[in-house]
C-alpha positions in Angstrom: 71.7 32.7 87.5 68.6 34.7 88.0 67.6 37.8 86.1 69.7 40.8 87.2 67.6 43.6 88.8 69.3 46.8 89.9 67.7 48.7 92.8 68.7 52.3 93.0 67.5 53.7 96.3 69.2 55.9 98.9 66.8 54.8 101.8 68.8 51.9 103.2 65.8 50.2 104.8 63.8 50.3 101.5 66.9 49.2 99.6 67.6 46.2 101.8 63.9 45.1 101.9 63.6 45.2 98.1 66.9 43.4 97.5 65.8 40.6 100.0 62.3 40.3 98.4 63.8 40.0 94.9 66.3 37.4 96.1 63.4 35.4 97.6 61.7 35.6 94.1 64.6 34.1 92.5 66.1 37.2 91.0 69.7 38.5 91.3 69.4 41.9 92.9 72.2 44.5 93.0 71.6 47.5 95.3 72.9 51.1 94.8 72.5 54.1 97.0 73.2 56.7 94.1 73.0 56.9 90.4 76.7 57.3 89.9 77.5 54.0 91.5 74.8 52.3 89.5 76.2 53.6 86.2 79.7 52.4 87.0 78.4 49.0 87.9 76.3 48.9 84.6 79.5 49.0 82.6 80.3 45.4 83.5 76.8 44.1 83.3 73.5 45.5 82.0 70.5 44.6 84.2 67.2 43.3 82.9 65.3 45.7 85.0 66.1 48.9 87.1 64.0 49.9 90.1 64.7 53.5 90.3 64.0 56.0 93.1 63.2 59.5 91.9 64.8 61.5 94.8 68.5 60.5 94.8 71.5 62.3 96.2 73.4 64.1 93.4 72.0 62.8 90.2 68.2 62.4 90.3 66.5 59.2 89.3 64.8 61.2 86.5 68.2 62.2 85.2 69.5 58.7 85.4 66.5 57.3 83.6 67.2 59.8 80.7 70.9 58.7 80.6 69.9 55.0 80.4 67.3 55.7 77.7 69.9 57.6 75.6 72.3 54.5 75.7 71.6 51.8 73.1 73.0 49.2 75.5 69.8 49.6 77.7 67.3 49.5 75.0 65.9 46.2 76.4 66.2 47.2 80.1 62.9 47.9 81.7 62.8 50.9 84.2 60.3 51.0 87.1 60.4 54.3 88.9 59.6 54.7 92.6 58.4 58.1 93.6 56.9 59.9 96.5 55.6 62.4 94.0 52.1 61.0 93.2 50.6 63.7 91.0 49.6 63.1 87.3 52.2 65.6 86.3 54.9 63.7 88.2 53.8 60.4 86.6 53.8 62.0 83.2 57.3 63.4 83.7 58.6 59.9 84.8 57.0 58.3 81.7 58.5 61.1 79.5 61.9 60.4 80.8 61.6 56.8 79.6 60.3 54.8 82.6 58.0 51.8 81.6 56.1 51.9 84.9 55.9 53.8 88.1 54.9 53.0 91.7 54.1 55.8 94.2 55.5 55.6 97.8 54.5 54.3 100.2 54.1 51.0 98.4 53.3 47.4 99.1 56.2 45.1 98.4 53.9 42.4 97.0 52.3 44.8 94.5 55.9 46.0 93.5 57.0 42.3 92.9 53.9 41.7 90.7 54.8 44.7 88.5 58.4 43.5 88.3 57.2 40.0 87.1 54.8 41.6 84.6 57.6 43.8 83.1 60.0 41.0 82.8 57.4 38.5 81.5 56.5 40.8 78.7 60.0 41.4 77.8 60.6 37.7 77.7 57.6 36.9 75.7 58.5 39.5 73.1 61.9 38.0 72.7 60.8 34.4 72.5 58.4 35.0 69.5 61.4 35.6 67.1 59.4 36.9 64.2 59.7 39.8 61.8 56.6 41.9 61.2 56.3 44.4 58.2 54.0 47.0 57.1 55.3 48.8 54.0 58.7 50.1 54.8 58.1 49.7 58.5 59.5 46.7 60.2 59.5 45.3 63.7 61.7 42.3 65.0 60.5 40.7 68.3 63.7 38.6 68.4 66.1 41.5 68.6 63.5 44.1 70.1 64.2 46.5 67.3 62.0 48.4 64.8 62.5 50.9 62.1 62.1 51.7 58.4 64.6 50.6 55.9 68.1 50.9 57.4 66.9 53.4 60.1 66.4 51.8 63.5 64.2 53.5 66.1 65.5 53.9 69.6 62.5 52.5 71.5 62.1 51.7 75.1 60.5 48.2 75.9 57.1 49.8 76.5 57.3 51.9 73.3 58.3 48.6 71.3 55.3 46.8 72.8 53.0 49.6 71.9 54.3 49.6 68.3 53.9 45.8 68.2 50.3 46.1 69.4 49.4 48.6 66.8 51.2 47.0 63.9 49.5 43.7 64.6 46.1 44.8 63.1 46.8 47.9 60.7 43.7 50.1 60.4 42.1 48.8 63.7 41.2 51.4 66.2 42.4 50.8 69.7 40.8 52.6 72.6 43.1 53.8 75.5 41.5 51.2 77.6 42.4 48.4 75.1 46.0 49.7 74.9 46.2 49.8 78.7 45.0 46.2 78.8 47.4 45.1 76.1 50.5 46.8 77.7 49.5 46.5 81.5 47.2 43.5 81.7 47.9 42.9 85.4 47.8 46.5 86.5 44.7 48.6 86.8 46.5 51.5 88.6 47.9 52.8 85.3 45.9 55.7 83.9 44.8 56.6 80.4 47.2 59.5 80.5 50.2 57.0 80.3 48.9 55.9 76.8 49.0 59.4 75.4 52.6 59.9 76.8 53.9 56.7 75.2 52.1 57.5 71.9 53.7 60.9 71.9 57.2 59.4 72.7 56.7 56.7 70.0 55.9 59.3 67.3 58.9 61.4 68.4 61.2 58.4 68.0 59.7 57.6 64.6 60.6 61.0 63.4 59.5 61.7 59.9 57.8 58.2 59.8 55.4 59.2 62.6 52.5 59.5 60.2 52.0 55.8 60.7 50.3 56.2 64.1 47.0 58.0 63.6 44.8 59.6 66.2 41.1 58.8 66.0 39.6 61.8 67.8 37.4 60.8 70.8 38.2 57.1 70.4 41.9 56.2 70.4 44.8 55.3 68.0 45.4 53.2 65.1 48.2 52.1 62.8 47.7 53.4 59.3 47.3 50.7 56.8 49.1 50.7 53.5 
């Protein structure tokens, strides 16, 4: 059985085209024309990835994204948002809602499939490493895709987890935004520097009182504080 990918899209032509393309790539697609139907189906099986249209009837894709990110069952589910809203503020709003990536309509199906593969590949690689990393009271487990301090577990999205993993790998090392972009999105030059700042801000928010670990190096980038 292939990896389960849910497509939530109310334009039937796009929905059918994406499902057919995903099936040809060896995935198991499931199509939904609204968010409520998708949520109902997710009770039985959590998808590995959700391709989510922003403009949906009833519940918007942005609202559905927030619901998924607020449910621990979807902590390892990647979310790729489709949107006809191509401004930087729209992209930031999508990332702030918890999306791991976004594609602006109209899009090329081949490019979209490449992004799907990249998101799933990074998720699989992180899960296959099966190692526990520690820095003081901070810990990160690539086997379970969880991180936290002591008994406290952070509620991280897949991209936030990979960002924390990148920073914790070399405490004290300063990563420029370009280096972080390359580390998180090596196959995609369309992602902008602003996406890094958004994910850093969300990571700090999730870490709560432990957010002093991630330091800003003004004019350069970010680093993980060493002990």
